[in-house]
N, C-alpha and C positions, 0 to 999 in steps of 0.2 A: 625545637622540641616542644611537646605539648605542655602548656602551662596551666590552662583551666578550660573546663567545658561547662556551659550553662544551658539549661533547658528553657527555651523560649516558649515552646508549645510541644504537644505530643509528636509533632512532625518537623520540628525545627530546633537546631542547636547552634549556639554561638561558641566558637572555639578560639581561645587565645594561644598564639604560637610565638615562641621566642627563638630567634636565630642568634647563637653566641657571637660575641665580637670577634673572636679569633677566626671563626669560619668566614666572616665577612672580610676580615683583613687578608686572609689567605687568597680568597677569590679575587679581591681587588688587586693585590700585589701581582698575582699571576697575569692578570690582564694588562697592568701597567708594564710589567717586564716584557710581555709580548710586543706591546706598542713601542717600547724603548728600543727593542732589538730590530724592529722592522720599519721604523719611521725615520725619514731623513728630514732634519730641521736645520736650515742654514745657520752656520756659526757653531754647530756642535758636531762632534764626531759621533758616528753610529754607536749606540749603547751608552752614551755619556750625557744624554739630555737630562737636565735637572728635573726632579719630581714636580716642583712648583709649576714649571712650564707645561709639563704633561697634564697636570691637574687642571690648569687654566684652559688648555685647548681641548682635552678629551674627558674632563671630569663628568659631565652630564651623561655622555655616552657610556662611560665605564659604569657609572651608577645604575643606569638602565639595564645594562647587560648582567650585572651582579644580581639585581632584583629579579630579572627574568629567569635566572638560574636557581637562586636559593629559595624564592617564595614557593614555586610549585614543588620543589624537592622537600622542603620542610612541611608543607601542607600535606603531602602524601604520607610522610612519616607520622604526622600527628593523626591522620585518619586511620592509619594502620594501628596505632596505639589505642585509639578509641574503639576500634572494631565496628565502627559505624559503616553503613552503606548509603552514601549520598545518592540522591536521585536527580540532582541538578548541579550545575556549576556553582562553585562557591562565590559568595558575594563578599568582597573585601570591604570592611567597614570604614577604612580611613585612607588618607593619602599616604603612600609609603615614601619614606625619606631616610637615607642613611646618614648617620652622624659618626665622624671619626672616633674610633675607640669605644663605641657604644654598641650594645646588642640591638637587634631589630625586633620590636614587639608589634604584632599585628593581630587583628581579629577577623575571623571569617564567619559568615552565617551560611549554614547549609540546610537543605531539606532532606529528610530521611523517611524511610517507610515506617509506619507506626508499629509499635509493639502490640501484637494482637492478644497476647495472653492465651487463655484457653480457647482452643479452636473447637467449634461444635459442628461436626459434619456427620455424626452418627445418627442412625434412626430416621433417615429421610424417607418419607412415604410418597410414592408417585402413583397417580391414577393411571391404570392400564390403558394403553392406546392400541387398538386393534386395526388391522388393515387387511384388505383383500384385493385381488386383481380381477376385474370384471372382463368378460369376453370382449366387450366393445373397446376396452383399453388395449387389449392385445391386437385387435384388428386395426385400431388407429395407429399403433406403433408400426405394424407391418405395412400399412398404407404409407406412412412417412418414409420407411425404408424403400418402398417401391418408388416413391417420388424421387428419392435421392439417386436412384439408379437410372432415371430417365435420360434419354439421349435426344439431341436435337438434329433434325435433318432439314435441308433446304426445301422450301415449298413455295408454290406460287399461289396458294390459297389465301383467303382473307385471314387476318390476324384475329385471334381470340385469346381469352385469358389463359395464361400459362405458356403461350407461344413467345418466341424471342424475335425482337426486331433489332437489326443493326442500323443505327441512325447517325446522321450528321445533324447537329443542332447548333444554330447560331442564336445568341441571346442579345436582345436590344433593350436599352433603358433610355427612354426619350429619343428614340430613333438612332441612338449611338451604340455601335457594336461593342460588346464587352468580351474581349478575348478570353479572360479568365473564367467566363461562364459558358464558353463555346467548346463543343465536343466533336470529335471526328471518330467515326466507326465505333460508336458507343453501344455495347450490347445491353439491351433492356428487355427484361421479362415482364410482359403485361400482367399487372396485378401485384407486382412486387413493390416494396417500399423504398427501392433505391432511388426512385424519382417520385415527385408528387402525383397524386391520383389523376390529376387532369391529363397527364401524359397517357396513362392507360386508356382513359376515356376517349381521347382524341385519336389514338392509334387503332382502337378496336374496329374491325371491319375493313381496315385499309390493306393495301397490297404493296409489294415491292415496286419502287419507282414513284410512288405517290408522295405528296408533301402535305403537311398540315401546319397550322399555326396554333400555338398554345399560349394563353395569357395566364401568368401566375402573379398573385398578389401576396406580399409578405408583410407580416406584422412589424410594427415599429421596434419591438424589443427582440427581434431575431438576432442571435449572436453573430451572424455573418453581416458585418457592417456594410458590405457591398450591396446586399439586397434588402436590408432592413428598411421597412416603410416604402419600398419601391414596387412598381408594377413592371413586370418583365415580359416582353414578347419573345417567344421562342419559335423560330422558323425551323421546322423539323423535316428532313428528307429521309425516307426509308430506302436504304441501299440494299438490304437483304432481309428476307424473312425466313424463320425456321420454325418448324412444327415440333411440338413436344411429343416424344414417343415413349410411353410408359410400358415397361415390360410386363407381361402377364404373370399373375400369381400362380405358378405351377411348380412342379418338382425341380425343374431346371433352375428356376429362380431361387428355390431353397438351397440347391447345391452351390450356387454362387455365393450364398450367405454362409456356407460352411455346414449345412445340414443335408441329410439324405432325402428328406421330403418335407412337405408343408406341415405335416403334423409335428415333426420334430422341431421345425422352425417356430411354430406357435408355442410349443413347450418351452423352448429356450427363451423366447421373448417374454413369456409369462414369468419364468424364473428371474430374469433380469429385472423386470418391473417390480417383482416382489422384493428383490434385494434393495432396489432403490427406495421403496416405501419403508423397508425396515431401517435403512440408513436415516431416512427423514424422521422416523419415529425415535431413533436413538438421539438425533439432534434435538428433538423436542424434549426428550427426557433430560438431556444435559442442560437445556435452557431452563427447565423447571428447577433443576438442582441449583443452578447459579442464582435464580430468583430466591430460592429458599436460603442459600448461604448468605445472600445480601440482607435478607430479613433478620437472620440470626445474629449478625455481627454489626456492631456500631463502632466506628472509629473515625478519627480525623483523616483527611486525605491531603497529601502534599499538593499545594496549589500549582506547582510547576508541572506535575504529572497531569493534572486535570486540564491545564491550559494546553499542554502538548497534545492531549487527546482531542480537545475541541478543535485545534488547528488541523489535525488529521481528518476529522469528520467533515470540516468545511472543505478541505481539499478534495475529499471523495465526492462530496455533493457537487462541486464545480465540475469535476471530471464526468460525473453522471449526466449533468446538465448539457455538457458539450456533446456527449454521445447521442442525446435525445434531440439535439438542435434547439435546446432551451437556454434560458439565462438564469443563473443562480441569483439568489437575493444578496443584499449587502452583507459584508462580513459581520457587522455588529448584530444584525438581526439573526443571522445563522448561529452566531455564538450563543445568543440567548436561547435559541431553539434547541441547540445540541448540549447545553450545559448539564441537564439532568442525565442524559444518555452517557455523556463523557464521564460523569462521576460514577455511574454504574459500571462502566467499562473498567475504570481505574480500580474501583473496589474489587471487581472480579479478579483482575490481574494480581492484586496484592494477596487476596485470599487464596487463590490457586497456587501462587508461589510459596506461600507459607505452609499450606497443606502438603504440597509436593516435597518441600524441604523436610518437614516432619516425618513423612513416610518414605523419605530417601528415593523418590521417584526421579529417574533420569532419562534423558533421550540419548540413545546410543548412535554411533555412526551407522550401524545396521538399520536402525529405525529411519534415519534420514535417507539412506540409500533406497530403502523399500518405498518410502513416500515419493521420492523423485521418480522411481520406476512406475508407480501407479499414476502419477500426474502425466508422465510421458505417454503411457498407454491410452489414457482418456483423451489426450489431445493429439494423438498420432505424431508424437515427437520422439526424438532420441533423448535418453537420460542426460547426456552432456548438453543438449540444447536447453533443457529445463534448468540446469545449473547455471548456464550463461544468462538465461532470462532473469533469474533471481539476482545474479550479480549486477546486471544492468539496471533492473527496476528497483531493487532494494539494497544494493551494495554488498550483500552477503547472504548466506543461508540462515542468518540469525533469526529472521522473521519466521521462516519455515520451522526452525527448531523451537521457537516460542509457541507456535500454534500446536506443534506435536506434543510439547510438554503439557500445555493446557488440556489437550484432549486426553492424554494419558491420566492426568489427575482426575478429570471428570469421569473417565472410564472406571477408574479405581473406586470413586465414590458411588457410581452407578451400580457396581457389583455388590456394594454393601447396602444398597437401598432396597426398600420393599416396594414391590409393584403390586397393586391390588385394585 
């Protein structure tokens, strides 16, 4: 039961908890009775083993099991009594030890979200952001769509940028063949970034059946240890060449894109570009709102939340570096770099949760279903595939729900803001 609660700081509390002696005795007796009934000890009939022998043989194990059961149970009861919301695991302040016939008293330190008092999110003034869609943007998007519809056909002509070469490539380091860097029937589009630029340069102007040698040099800090600091000789044989065939921009092309003619296609593309720009403008407004909320409110932050956010940002940085083929800096340097950003992120989360709670903003199952449908449509996936991806990547849909909640709160504040 809760004995005492002390304020260590605005975001930390020390709680003293007492477990009554009779509760400890009941739990201890239950365990010993189970052991007595199920354990065979030479010289004693089942169920008749003296307590002293059981205590000598199983005492430490029984004490550990009792503590494992009663400490979390009474901690949760105490937290419920205090109506606090811990943001980290409790830190038990002393070694726990049971003494026969005595209650157990222990203290835990927990971190909590700060009490914000008056929330100030009224009267936010935002500078109006305008956007327009230019004709060249429409044409660029249509050109991109046209490129995506291109087909490749076998050709005997010389290769040029945009054409595809099917190649066999053997890689050598110091005249030693490296199987892990060797490819068979590898499709390579000249000018793409799937392989170093030297490949495109070497293959340009070549035909099917020809061979080239490409020398690649890699920096010492390349994340791929096999090639870091090495010079690699690639012996490349062209087994097939394919010409890129781009469809003409005519009404037939428009019909394949779901429109009656090119004018309608251009109109649809313009509308979609406008929607994207409007979405970006909304995101900028919401970022401005968060900046203003952070300026208006000063409060202490739970260290565990800040540390958790720093670790998350470091992990993201490492993943981004791997995708770019780069190497992220040391963790301690990244931690210093991301500390300010982590504090802003944590502060934003706390503020939005407090405002959402005050305004009774909630994320419904329908909101989640709609969001999953939109993500699926954007990525050409089925809704159930999106759900599985979240389950694998983040363990549950909680992360998606948190993002939807934050967006609903920001949308609520945006509607109350003045844009001028």
